[in-house]
N, C-alpha and C positions, 0 to 999 in steps of 0.2 A: 333590610328595608321593609320586607313584608311583615315582619314581627312588629316593627314600629307602627306600621299602618293599622294592624290589628289592635295594638295597645291603645292607639289614639282613638279608635272607634269605641273601644270598651270604656275608656275614661270619659268620653263624651256621653255615653249612656249613663254612667255614674252621676255625672253632673246634672243630667236631665232629671234623674230620680231625686237628687237633692234639691233641685230648684222647683220641683212640682209639689203643690200642696198635698197631692195624693200619692206622692212617691214613697217608696219604701227605703228607710235608712239601711236596713239589713241588706237589701239588694244592692244598694249603692256601695256599701262597704265591701261586699263580695266582689263587685266589679272592679272597684279600686284595687283590691288585693290582687285580682287576676292581672290587671294592667301592670301593676308594680312588679309582679313576678315575671311577666313577659320581658320587661326591659331591665330586670335585675336591680330594681330599686328596693333594697332590703329595708331601709328605714321606714318607708311607707307600708311595705308588705307586713313588717312586724307590728306596726301600729294597728293595722287592720286585724291581724291575728289576735291581738289583745281584745279588740272590740268583739271578736267572734268567740271569745272565751277559750282560746287555745290553752290547754292545761300546762304546757311547757313554760309559758310566760306568765299566765295568771297566778299559778301557785306561788312563785317567788314574789310577785307583786303584792299578793295578799299578805305574805309574810312581812313585807315592808310596811304595808298599811297597818297591820296589827302592831308592829314595833312602834310606829309613830303614835298610835293611840295610847300605848302603854308608857311611852317615854316622851314626854312633852317638854322637857327642859334641855334645850340645846347646849347649855353651859356645862353640863356634866360630861365627864370622860366616857361614861357608859353610853351616853347618847351618841357621842362622836364616833366611838369605836364600833358601836352597833350599826350606825348609819353607813359608815365606811364599808363594813362587812357586807351589808345588803346591796349597796351600790356596786361593789366589786362583783358580787354574784350575778347581778343583773347585766353588768357589762360583759361578762363571759357569754351571755346569751345574745349579745349584740344590741341590748337595749340601752338607749341614751336618755339621760335625764331631761334634756331640752326637747326631746321628741316624744318619748314613750311614757314618761311618768313625771310630767311637769307638776308644779305645785297645784295649779288649777285642776288638772285631771285627777290628782290624788285626792283633792278635796271632794270632787264629784264622786269618785269611786269609794271613798271612805264611808259614804252614806248608804248603808245597806237598804234603807227605805226607798232609795232610788234605783236599786238593782245591783249596786256595787260592781263587781267584775263579772256579772252574768252576761251571757250572750246578748248583744244589742237587739236581736230579734225577739228574745224573751222580754226585754224591757219594753219594746214596742207593743207587744201583746198585752202585757200587764196594764200599760197606760190606756190602750184601746178598750180593755175590759172595764176599767174604772169610768171612762168617758161614757161608754154605752150604759153602764149601770147608774150613771149620774151620782157616783160615790166618790168621796174624797180619799178613801183607803179601803183595803180589804183586811186590815189587821197586821199585815206584813209590809206591804208596799203602799206608798202614799203618792197621790197624784202629782203634787207639786215637785217633790224630788225626782220622780220619774221624768217629768217634763223637763226639768233642768238638765237631767242626764242626757235626754234625747237631743235637746237643743245644743248642748256642748258638743256631742259627738257629730251632730249634723254640721255644725259650724266648722269644726276641726276637719271633718272629712271633705267639706267643700274647699277649704283652704288647701289641703294636700292635693286634692283632685285638680284644682285650678293650677297649682304649681306644676304638677305632672303634665297637664295639658300643654302649658306654655313650653315646658321643656321639650316635649315631643313635637309640638307644632313649630316652634321657632328656634330652639337651641341648636346650634351647629349649622344653621342655614348658611350664614355667611361663610363659615369655614368650608362647608361642603361645596358651595358654589366656587370658592376660590380654588379648592382642590381640583375641581373640574377644569377650570381655566388653566391652572398650573400644569396639570397633566397633559392637556391638549397642546400647550405651548412647548413643553418639554419634548413631547413626542415629535412635533413638527420640526423643532430645531434639531433634534437628533438626526432626522433625515436630511436636513439642510446642511448642518455643520455640527458634528458631535462636540468639537472643542468649545464652541459658543454655548451649546446646550449645557455642557458640564460647568462652565463658568457661571451661568445663571442659576443652576441648581446649588452650586457652592455658595453663591451670594445669599440665596434664601436660607441655606443652612447657617451661614454666619450670623444673620440677624436674629436667629433663634437661640444663640448662646448668651451667656452673661458677661462676655468679655468685650470691653470697650474697643480694644484694638481690632477685634474682628468686625465690629459694626463699621468702623472706618474702612476696613479692607473690603467690606461688602460694596460700599459705594465706589471705590476704585475699580472693583471688578465689574460693576454695572457699566461704568464708562468704557472700560476696555472691551467688554463684550459687544457694546453698541458700535464701537469702532470696527470690531471684527465683523459684525453684521453688515455694516456699510460696505466693507471690502467684499463681502460675499454677494451683496445685492447689486452694487455698482462700484466696481474698482476705480481707484483714483485715476484721473486724467488731467491733462493740461487745459482741457476745454472749460468754458464757462457757460452757465445757464442764467440768462437774464441778469448778467453782471455778477453772478455768484460763482466763486471759484469751486472747482470740483477736485481739488488736490487731496493729498493724503491727510492733511490736518483738518480738512473741511468735511468731516464725516457726516455732520448734520445736514449740510448742503447736499451731499450725495444721497442720503436717505430721502430727503425732500424730492430730489430729482427723480429718483427711482419711483417714488409714489406718484409724482405728477405724471410720469409717462406710463404708469401701470393702471391708471383709472380710465377705463374705456367707456363706461356708461355715461352718455351725455346727460341724462336726467339726474345723475348723482354727482356730476363733476364739481359743481359749485360747493355742494355740501361736503364732498370728500376733500376738496382743496382747503376748505376752512378747517377740517379736521387735521389735515396735513400740517397747517400752520400751528394749530394747537399742539400737535405732537412735537413739532420742531421746537417750540418754546419749552416744552417739558424736557426735551433732550438737553437743551442748553442749561436748564435749571439743574438737571442731574449732574451735568458737568461741573457746575459751580459747587454744588453740595459735595461732590466727590473730592474736589480740590480742598474744600473746607475740611473734609474728613481726614485728609492726610496731615493737615497742619493744626487742627484744633480738636478739642474734646467734643465728641459727638454723642447725642442721645440715641438710645435704641429705637425710640419711636420714629425719629427723623429718618434713621437708616432703613427701618422697616417700610415706611411710606415710600421711600425712593425705590426699594426693591419691588414692592407691589406695583407701583406705577410703571416700572420697567416691564414687568410681566404684562400689564395692560397694554402698554404701547407696542410691545413686540407682538402681542396677539393681533393688534390692529394692522401692524406692518405685514405680518404673515398673511392676513386676510386679503391683502392687496397683491400678494404674489400672483403674478399672471400664470395661469395654467398654460404652459407652452404647448401648442398644438403638436401632435406627433408628426414627424416628418412624413410627407406624402410619398410613399414608396411605390404607389401605383404606377403602372406603365400605361401609356396611351395605347388604346386598343388598335389604333391605326399603325402602331409600330410593333405589335405583338407577332411572334412567329406562330406557325401552326402548332408546334409542340407546346408553346405557352398557352395557347387557346384550349388545347385538349386537356392539359394538366390542371390549369387553374379553374376552368369551368366544369371539369368533370364530365365532359361530353365525349362521345366516340370520335374516332379519327375522321369519319366522313363529315360529321357536322362541323368540326373544326375547319376542314377543307372548304366547305360551302361558305362559311363566314369569311374565310380568307379570300376566296374567289369573288365574293360579293363586294368586298372592300376594294379590290382592284377594279372591278367593273364600275362601281359608283364613284371611285376616287376618294373614298373615305366612308367611315361608318358613324351613324348616330342611332339612337334608340328607334326612331321611326323606320329607318331603312332596314334595321336588323329584323324587324317584325315580318319583313318580306322573305327572309331566308327560310327555306324548308327545314323543319325540325327545331326551329328556334321559337319557343313560346315565352310567356310571361315569366316563368321561373328562371329560364336561362338568361333572359334580359336582366332580371333582378340580380342574378349572380354576376353578370358582366359589370353592373354598376358597382358591385362590392369589390371586384378584383381589378378593374381597369378604369382609367379616365376616359369618359365618353360623354359627348354632348347629348342632352335630352332631345 
């Protein structure tokens, strides 16, 4: 994640260079190459290496350029065989025609007056010198071809940098977010019911395959795991809630009832109830789709949507799981023995006796009366609140 953040920052800097009238194309290419290296994007990295005149790639590309200049009749066998040989050699270096030596780029690089396969920084310098000298050429390099070369590289670099930026900024966002949701639901379900958790994970695995029968099975699994979740959250009864049966077959009703009784916040009750109704309708829809999946041909997209919505719904259901308060095992201080007072409060025997005697004298203890007991200060009173039930 840190590497992605660094690469994104570097490619943003490259784009700023390319979009500024005073920016350096050389600097932009170097930054794009660095960003590409960080994320392992070899296609873009190699293209940058070519613009920086890396001899490993430039040598064979020059050979191809020389071959194309010497052999200009594509109909001959010599041309076809030679071209195939050069492309094969470039392929071994990882160079791809559509990326690293397109026809447009070859035409630009073939013109030695525009710098050819020289380092793009050198091309920038030669062009800047001619501009300063107000000259069209220096006998070797010409202003117009140099400018064409720079414009091509700048445009291509911006295209590649923009693509890399989008990949780093947005690519995988949905996937990563769903992974976050999926992992959270899986973990919570594993604590609640490992069997249900396994069913959900298997349903997700099924929709990732290329087998139609497994897509249908995923939907059946979704229905069964929701039934199992209903059993876990609110076991079947003969009771009714607002006219709705809560029997074994009415698993949707039981989940509704569980959620209705689990939403305690008054401010959120109406909104949550509306969400419960929405969730219930989705559960019924999944039931219908599941039944369809058993009897009819089912598309992978439909099955995937059902599994994803199942994850979303279960995530919401689990959010409403009431955090059961821990049983209050505290003992009423007015029922505590001297031994319990001594042990739980960590006081000496004499102070425990004084508390005990004061309780008998007053007919009961509260925080105010305890303050009158010798040796009992604020710290002991705080400890008493932690260990015993006592009125303030």
